[in-house]
C-alpha positions as CSV (number, residue, x, y, z in Angstrom):
1,M,101.8,47.4,72.1
2,S,103.0,48.2,75.6
3,T,101.8,51.6,77.1
4,L,102.8,53.3,80.3
5,K,100.2,55.2,82.3
6,S,101.3,58.9,82.3
7,D,98.2,60.2,84.2
8,R,97.4,59.9,88.0
9,S,94.1,58.4,88.7
10,D,92.1,58.4,91.9
11,A,90.1,55.7,93.6
12,A,87.1,56.1,91.2
13,G,89.5,55.9,88.1
14,S,89.0,59.6,87.1
15,K,92.2,61.2,85.8
16,T,93.7,64.1,88.0
17,G,96.3,65.3,85.7
18,P,99.5,64.3,83.7
19,L,102.5,63.2,85.8
20,I,105.1,63.5,83.0
21,N,105.1,64.7,79.5
22,I,105.6,61.9,77.2
23,K,107.9,62.7,74.2
24,E,107.9,61.4,70.8
25,K,111.2,59.4,70.0
26,R,112.4,56.3,68.0
27,P,113.6,53.6,70.3
28,P,117.3,52.7,70.3
29,T,116.6,49.4,68.8
30,E,115.7,51.2,65.5
31,D,118.9,53.3,65.6
32,A,121.6,51.6,63.3
33,A,124.2,53.7,64.9
34,L,123.7,51.9,68.3
35,T,124.5,48.5,69.7
36,V,121.5,47.2,71.9
37,K,121.5,44.0,73.8
38,M,118.8,42.5,76.2
39,A,119.8,41.6,79.5
40,G,117.4,38.9,80.9
41,S,113.9,38.6,79.2
42,I,110.9,40.8,78.4
43,E,107.4,39.7,79.1
44,P,104.2,41.2,77.7
45,G,103.0,44.1,80.1
46,D,106.4,44.9,81.4
47,V,107.8,48.3,81.1
48,R,110.8,48.7,78.7
49,V,113.9,50.2,80.2
50,F,116.8,51.3,78.1
51,V,120.0,52.1,79.9
52,P,123.2,53.5,78.2
53,I,126.1,51.5,79.4
54,E,128.1,54.8,80.1
55,V,125.5,55.9,82.7
56,F,125.5,52.2,84.1
57,E,129.3,52.0,84.4
58,E,129.4,55.4,86.1
59,L,126.9,54.2,88.6
60,E,128.8,51.0,89.4
61,R,132.0,52.9,90.0
62,R,130.1,55.2,92.4
63,V,128.8,52.4,94.6
64,M,131.7,50.1,94.3
65,K,134.3,52.7,95.4
66,H,133.1,52.1,99.0
67,P,131.4,48.6,98.9
68,E,131.0,48.6,102.6
69,Q,128.6,51.5,102.6
70,E,124.8,51.8,101.4
71,W,124.3,54.3,98.7
72,S,121.3,55.9,97.2
73,G,120.1,58.4,94.9
74,L,117.8,59.5,92.0
75,L,117.5,58.1,88.6
76,L,117.0,60.7,85.9
77,G,115.6,60.2,82.5
78,D,112.3,60.6,80.4
79,L,109.2,58.5,79.2
80,Y,109.2,58.2,75.3
81,R,106.5,57.0,73.0
82,S,107.2,55.3,69.5
83,A,105.1,53.6,67.1
84,A,105.9,50.2,68.5
85,F,105.9,50.7,72.3
86,D,106.3,53.2,75.1
87,Y,109.5,53.0,77.0
88,L,111.8,54.6,79.8
89,E,115.4,55.8,79.0
90,V,117.9,56.3,82.0
91,E,119.9,59.3,81.1
92,G,121.7,60.1,84.3
93,F,121.7,59.9,88.1
94,L,122.0,62.1,91.2
95,P,123.3,60.6,94.4
96,L,122.7,61.7,97.9
97,R,125.6,63.7,99.6
98,D,126.7,60.7,101.8
99,S,126.0,57.2,102.5
100,A,124.3,57.9,105.8
101,A,121.7,60.3,104.1
102,R,118.1,59.4,103.9
103,F,115.2,61.0,102.0
104,T,114.1,63.7,104.3
105,Q,112.7,67.2,103.8
106,E,116.3,68.8,103.9
107,T,117.4,65.9,101.4
108,W,114.8,66.6,98.9
109,E,115.4,70.5,99.0
110,A,119.2,69.8,98.3
111,L,118.4,67.5,95.4
112,Y,115.9,70.0,93.8
113,S,118.7,72.8,94.2
114,E,121.1,70.7,92.5
115,L,118.7,69.9,89.6
116,V,118.1,73.5,89.2
117,R,121.9,74.3,89.2
118,R,122.4,71.8,86.4
119,K,119.7,73.3,84.3
120,S,118.5,69.7,83.6
121,D,115.2,69.3,81.8
122,T,115.1,65.5,82.6
123,N,112.6,64.1,85.0
124,I,112.9,62.0,88.1
125,I,112.0,58.4,86.9
126,G,113.0,56.4,89.9
127,W,115.8,55.9,92.4
128,F,118.7,53.5,93.2
129,F,120.3,51.9,96.1
130,S,123.2,49.4,96.8
131,D,123.5,46.9,99.6
132,P,126.7,45.6,101.0
133,Q,125.1,42.3,102.3
134,G,123.8,41.5,98.7
135,N,120.1,41.8,99.7
136,L,118.3,43.7,97.1
137,A,114.6,43.0,98.0
138,I,112.4,46.0,98.5
139,E,111.3,45.8,102.1
140,G,111.7,48.0,105.3
141,Y,112.9,51.3,104.6
142,R,113.3,50.7,100.8
143,Q,109.6,49.9,100.7
144,F,108.8,53.0,102.6
145,V,110.8,55.1,100.2
146,Q,109.3,53.5,97.0
147,E,105.6,53.9,98.2
148,S,106.2,57.3,99.7
149,F,108.3,59.1,97.1
150,F,108.3,57.0,94.0
151,D,104.7,55.6,93.7
152,D,103.9,56.7,90.3
153,P,103.0,54.0,87.7
154,Y,106.2,54.8,85.4
155,Q,108.7,55.2,88.3
156,I,111.1,52.4,88.7
157,S,114.1,51.3,91.1
158,L,117.5,49.8,90.6
159,G,119.3,47.8,93.2
160,I,123.0,47.0,92.9
161,D,125.3,44.5,94.7
162,P,128.6,46.3,95.3
163,H,130.7,43.1,95.7
164,S,129.2,40.7,92.9
165,G,128.2,43.5,90.6
166,R,124.8,41.9,90.2
167,Y,121.7,44.2,89.8
168,R,117.8,44.2,89.4
169,F,115.3,46.8,88.2
170,F,111.8,47.0,89.9
171,E,108.7,48.2,88.5
172,W,105.0,48.9,89.5
173,K,102.8,46.1,88.0
174,E,99.1,46.1,88.7
175,G,99.5,48.1,92.0
176,E,102.5,45.8,93.3
177,I,106.2,46.3,93.5
178,A,107.6,43.6,91.2
179,A,111.1,42.7,89.9
180,L,111.6,43.6,86.4
181,P,112.7,40.3,84.5
182,G,114.9,42.2,81.9
183,Q,116.0,45.4,80.3
184,Y,118.0,46.9,77.4
185,L,121.5,47.9,77.4
186,F,122.7,50.0,74.6
187,A,125.9,52.0,73.4
188,A,127.5,53.1,70.2
189,V,128.6,50.4,67.7
190,A,132.2,51.0,68.7
191,R,131.3,49.5,72.1
192,A,129.5,46.5,71.0
193,D,131.8,44.0,72.9
194,D,131.2,46.0,76.3
195,V,127.6,45.9,75.7
196,K,127.6,42.1,75.1
197,R,129.6,41.6,78.2
198,L,127.4,43.6,80.6
199,A,124.2,42.0,79.0
200,Q,125.6,38.6,79.8
201,R,126.1,39.5,83.6
202,P,123.4,37.4,85.5
203,L,120.8,39.5,87.3
204,A,120.4,39.5,91.1
205,D,118.0,36.7,92.3
206,V,115.0,38.3,94.2
207,R,111.4,37.4,94.7
208,P,109.4,38.4,91.8
209,T,106.5,40.0,93.8
210,L,107.8,41.7,97.0
211,Q,104.8,43.7,98.3
212,G,101.0,43.1,97.9
213,P,98.6,46.1,97.9
214,G,97.3,45.6,101.3
215,L,100.6,46.5,102.9
216,R,101.1,49.9,101.1
217,I,102.3,52.6,103.4
218,Q,100.7,55.9,103.2
219,S,103.1,58.7,101.9
220,R,105.1,60.1,104.7
221,R,107.0,62.9,102.8
222,P,108.2,65.5,105.3
223,Q,106.0,68.6,105.3
224,Q,107.5,72.1,105.2
225,G,105.8,73.2,108.6
226,S,106.6,70.0,110.7
227,I,109.1,72.0,112.9
228,W,106.5,74.7,113.7
229,K,104.1,72.1,114.5
230,G,106.3,70.5,117.0
231,L,107.2,73.9,118.4
232,I,103.6,74.8,118.8
233,L,102.8,71.4,120.3
234,F,105.7,71.8,122.8
235,F,104.3,75.3,123.9
236,V,100.8,74.2,124.1
237,T,102.0,71.3,126.5
238,L,104.1,73.9,128.4
239,L,101.0,76.0,128.8
240,S,99.0,73.2,129.8
241,I,101.3,72.1,132.8
242,G,101.4,75.8,133.8
243,N,97.7,76.0,133.7
244,L,97.3,72.9,135.8
245,Y,99.8,74.1,138.5
246,W,98.1,77.5,138.7
247,L,94.7,75.5,139.1
248,I,96.0,73.6,142.0
249,V,97.3,76.6,143.7
250,L,93.9,78.3,143.2
251,V,92.2,75.3,144.7
252,E,94.5,75.4,147.7
253,R,93.8,79.0,148.2
254,V,90.0,78.6,147.8
255,T,90.0,75.9,150.4
256,E,92.1,78.0,152.8
257,A,89.7,80.9,152.4
258,S,86.7,78.6,153.1
259,E,88.3,77.5,156.2
260,K,88.7,81.0,157.4
261,A,85.2,82.0,156.5
262,T,83.9,79.1,158.6
263,A,86.1,80.0,161.7
264,V,84.9,83.7,161.3
265,E,81.1,82.4,161.0
266,T,81.5,80.4,164.0
267,R,83.1,83.4,166.1
268,Q,80.1,85.6,165.0
269,N,77.7,82.9,166.1
270,A,79.4,82.8,169.6
271,L,79.4,86.6,169.7
272,K,75.7,86.8,168.9
273,V,74.9,84.2,171.6
274,S,76.9,86.3,174.3
275,L,75.3,89.4,173.0
276,D,71.8,87.8,173.4
277,R,72.7,86.6,176.9
278,A,74.0,90.0,177.9
279,E,70.8,91.7,176.6
280,L,68.6,89.3,178.6
281,A,70.8,90.1,181.8
282,A,70.4,93.8,181.1
283,K,66.7,93.5,180.7
284,G,66.5,91.6,184.0
285,A,68.5,94.2,185.8
286,A,66.4,97.0,184.6
287,Q,63.3,95.1,185.7
288,L,64.8,94.7,189.1
289,L,65.6,98.5,189.5
290,A,62.3,99.2,188.3
291,K,60.8,97.1,191.1
292,R,62.9,98.2,194.0
293,P,61.2,98.8,197.2
294,S,60.6,102.3,198.3
295,G,62.5,104.0,201.3
296,I,66.0,102.6,200.2
297,D,68.6,105.2,199.1
298,Y,70.7,103.2,196.6
299,G,72.9,106.0,196.0
300,R,73.9,106.1,199.6
301,Y,74.1,102.5,199.8
302,N,76.5,102.3,196.8
303,D,78.6,105.3,198.4
304,L,79.0,103.4,201.6
305,E,79.9,100.1,199.7
306,R,82.5,101.9,197.7
307,R,84.2,103.5,200.8
308,L,84.2,100.1,202.6
309,T,86.0,98.7,199.6
310,D,88.5,101.6,199.7
311,L,89.3,100.9,203.3
312,Q,89.7,97.4,203.0
313,R,92.1,97.8,200.0
314,N,94.2,100.6,202.1
315,Y,94.2,98.4,205.2
316,T,95.6,95.4,203.1
317,R,98.2,97.5,201.5
318,L,99.3,99.2,204.7
319,K,99.6,95.8,206.3
320,I,101.8,94.5,203.7
321,Q,104.2,97.6,203.8
322,L,104.3,97.2,207.6
323,D,105.4,93.5,207.4
324,R,108.1,94.4,204.7
325,S,109.4,97.3,206.9
326,L,109.6,95.0,209.9
327,A,111.2,92.3,208.3
328,S,113.9,94.6,206.6
329,K,114.8,96.5,209.9
330,E,114.7,93.4,212.2
331,G,118.0,92.6,213.7
332,P,119.3,89.9,216.0
333,K,117.9,91.6,219.1
334,D,114.6,92.1,217.6
335,K,114.3,88.6,216.6
336,E,115.2,87.6,220.3
337,K,112.3,89.9,221.5
338,G,110.0,88.7,218.9
339,K,110.9,85.1,220.3
340,Q,110.3,86.2,224.0
341,G,107.0,87.8,223.0
342,K,106.0,84.7,221.4
343,D,107.0,82.6,224.5
344,K,105.1,84.8,226.7
345,K,102.1,84.5,224.6
346,D,102.4,80.7,224.8
347,G,102.9,80.8,228.7
348,K,106.6,80.3,228.8
349,P,108.8,81.9,231.4
350,G,111.0,84.8,230.8
351,A,108.8,86.5,228.2
352,Q,108.4,90.1,229.0
353,P,105.1,92.1,227.4
354,P,106.0,94.8,225.2
355,V,105.5,98.4,226.6
356,E,103.6,100.9,224.5
357,P,104.2,104.6,225.2
358,A,101.3,106.6,226.5
359,R,99.3,108.5,224.1
360,P,99.5,112.3,224.6
361,V,96.5,113.9,226.2
362,P,95.6,117.4,224.8
363,Q,95.3,120.1,227.5
364,P,92.4,122.3,227.9
365,A,92.7,126.0,226.7
366,A,94.0,128.5,229.4
367,L,91.7,131.0,230.8
368,P,92.2,134.9,230.9
369,A,94.0,136.5,233.9
370,D,91.0,138.2,235.2
371,A,88.7,135.2,235.1
372,T,88.2,132.9,238.2
373,P,87.3,129.3,237.6
374,D,84.1,128.3,239.0
375,T,84.3,124.7,240.2
376,P,86.6,123.7,237.5
377,E,86.1,120.2,236.4
378,K,88.9,117.9,236.2
379,P,89.6,116.3,232.8
380,A,88.4,112.7,232.8
381,D,91.1,110.3,233.4
382,V,91.9,108.5,230.2
383,A,93.1,105.2,230.6
384,P,96.0,104.3,228.3
385,T,94.9,102.0,225.5
386,P,97.4,99.1,225.2
387,A,99.1,99.2,221.8
388,A,98.4,96.4,219.5
389,A,101.2,93.7,219.4
390,P,103.2,93.8,216.3
391,P,102.1,90.9,213.8
392,E,104.0,87.8,214.3
393,T,106.0,86.6,211.5
394,D,107.3,83.2,210.6
395,P,111.2,83.4,209.6
396,N,110.8,80.4,207.4
397,L,108.3,82.3,205.1
398,P,109.4,85.0,202.6
399,P,108.8,88.5,204.0
400,T,106.9,89.7,200.9
401,I,103.5,87.7,200.6
402,A,100.8,89.9,199.1
403,A,97.3,89.4,200.4
404,P,94.8,88.7,197.8
405,V,92.8,91.8,196.8
406,E,89.2,91.4,196.1
407,P,88.0,92.8,192.8
408,E,85.9,96.0,193.1
409,Q,82.2,95.2,192.7
410,P,80.1,97.3,190.4
411,P,77.8,99.7,192.1
412,I,74.1,98.8,192.8
413,G,71.6,101.4,191.9
414,P,71.8,104.4,189.9
415,P,75.0,106.1,189.2
416,R,76.3,109.0,191.6
417,P,76.3,112.6,190.2
418,P,79.7,113.9,189.5
419,G,81.0,116.3,192.2
420,P,83.8,116.9,194.6
421,E,81.8,115.3,197.5
422,N,81.3,112.1,195.6
423,Q,85.0,111.7,194.5
424,P,86.9,108.8,196.3
425,A,90.0,109.8,198.3
426,I,93.4,109.2,196.8
427,D,95.9,107.5,199.0
428,L,99.6,107.7,198.2
429,P,101.5,104.4,198.5
430,G,103.5,104.0,201.8
431,T,101.5,106.7,203.8
432,E,98.6,106.2,206.2
433,P,95.5,108.1,205.7
434,A,95.5,111.6,207.2
435,A,93.3,112.0,210.4
436,E,90.8,114.7,210.4
437,P,91.7,117.7,212.5
438,L,90.3,117.9,216.0
439,P,88.1,121.1,216.7
440,P,89.2,123.3,219.4
441,G,88.3,122.1,222.9
442,S,88.1,118.3,221.8
443,E,90.0,115.4,223.1
444,P,90.2,111.8,221.8
445,A,87.8,109.3,223.2
446,P,89.4,106.0,224.5
447,D,87.3,104.0,222.0
448,G,85.5,105.3,218.9
449,P,85.9,108.6,217.0
450,Y,86.8,111.8,218.7
451,Q,84.2,113.7,220.7
452,P,84.1,117.2,222.0
453,A,85.4,117.8,225.6
454,A,82.9,119.1,228.2
455,E,83.0,122.9,228.4
456,T,84.3,124.4,231.6
457,P,82.0,126.9,233.0
458,V,83.7,130.3,233.1
459,T,82.4,133.0,235.6
460,T,83.0,136.6,235.1
461,P,83.3,139.0,238.0
């Protein structure tokens, strides 16, 4: 008695649940109203497959309508049990929507929707395919489909050659895909000739055992969330790239900040060294001031030194202004006179010395009318002081050459107290310092500062 396994078993051999409900039904061979013919041969242990010729002819017309294309679809039927044996009966088929279709997640959803629409209570007992090249072996993509979607023990497959009309059924036998040596064809008694003619058609010649158990492929049936997994993987990859970019930017910024911190630290160290040196210099100056010798008025010394510096600066400025004024007002005659003066100085003939006007001598104050002078003293003869020769200028040099001005030195000693007598005089540019007014009865001395003139004795009557 041939029986089909209707329960799925795990690796340990324990049953995990029924795959299909086995129905009780007499086989077509026991029905007197039907004509049954065997195509090929049946061996012990092989599954018995009964195919109505109406279903087979409809399937042939489907695949032979476009023999240059490859078609595939589902085989529909049920698993039955009788007193003699268990068998499969093919009751219909459901093709895919076009020849280029494959068994994907969308394809399976469309097939299930069509079965619901038909309100069919049949089961999926296998699948069919056609090959324009006549190669009906289960290999490559077909092997993947058989092992991934039709790997139950009772599920079969049917291959058809659209050009020659040959066909072959395949079954699972001891865990391997094997070619079925024969099957039963049946129809009503009225079509006995058609059944006989179809049963005499030779089967396709394929290898009896096409795949061993060591080469079975794990089921790759598309899952519902595969698209979401792909999107999540894409966003995770994008996020990783963004994080890597920001990490590189952060490392660059940290490096730049570290370099700036190093530069600031170096500058601070330099300032500390300068500050230490200045502190040592200040301490040394304080010690020198504390040890100054007695009898020296540092305040007076500083005042004199500052006044000397002011006089030197005023002298330099006035000299530069005088040189510019002479250069701007000098004419052809003045140049000639300057040349003669230079020749005179060098001992050349024809040079005339410059004549300086005499300095006015102040007159003594007038006496009253009733006063008689008693041996009036004559004022001392004042020899005219020769005027200084104007500075010689070289016409080849530019007239405006500023003399270097020495920087003002800091005062030595304690600072002067604020007061009008200690404020330096302010000189306006382009003007000479104002001379101090002469007291009454004074006259300028030929050399040095002004001295008071000798008083004239006055006698009263």
